[in-house]
C-alpha positions in Angstrom: -40.0 2.9 3.0 -36.6 1.6 4.7 -35.3 -2.2 4.2 -37.2 -3.7 6.8 -40.8 -2.5 6.3 -39.8 -3.6 2.2 -38.7 -7.3 3.5 -41.9 -7.0 6.5 -44.5 -6.6 3.4 -42.1 -8.6 0.8 -43.1 -11.6 4.0 -46.4 -10.1 4.4 -47.6 -10.6 0.8 -45.4 -14.1 0.3 -47.1 -16.0 3.4 -51.5 -14.1 3.2 -51.7 -13.6 -0.5 -49.4 -15.8 -1.7 -49.8 -18.7 0.3 -46.2 -19.7 0.9 -44.9 -20.0 4.5 -42.4 -18.0 5.7 -39.2 -19.3 5.5 -40.4 -20.7 1.1 -40.6 -16.7 0.4 -37.3 -15.5 2.8 -35.5 -18.9 0.3 -37.8 -17.3 -3.5 -35.4 -15.7 -5.8 -36.4 -11.4 -5.3 -37.3 -11.8 -8.9 -39.4 -13.9 -9.2 -41.2 -13.0 -5.9 -41.5 -9.1 -8.2 -43.3 -11.2 -10.8 -45.5 -12.6 -8.5 -46.3 -9.9 -7.2 -47.6 -8.3 -10.4 -49.1 -11.3 -11.5 -51.5 -11.2 -8.4 -52.4 -7.7 -8.7 -52.7 -8.0 -12.4 -55.6 -10.4 -11.5 -57.3 -8.5 -8.8 -57.6 -5.3 -11.6 -55.2 -3.1 -8.8 -52.5 -3.0 -12.1 -52.8 -3.0 -15.3 -49.9 -4.8 -16.9 -46.8 -2.2 -19.1 -48.4 -4.2 -22.3 -50.4 -7.3 -23.2 -50.0 -9.3 -26.2 -52.1 -11.0 -28.3 -50.9 -15.0 -29.7 -51.0 -13.2 -33.2 -48.2 -10.7 -31.8 -45.8 -13.6 -30.2 -46.6 -16.1 -33.7 -46.8 -14.2 -36.3 -49.6 -15.5 -39.4 -48.0 -18.3 -41.5 -45.9 -20.2 -39.2 -42.9 -19.8 -38.1 
């Protein structure tokens, strides 16, 4: 996939799937756009998260 195809996919995804305008998609940080794409794919069930955490993994029992 060349750069033109890649940016076309980013614009398509930002506009149609996320509801942003073309300008908003162009001005968005690439890392943020990639995070939104991954979250959207997980929501649709297309992709699984690399690691699933529970609240107990983040806040251990017994407090902070």
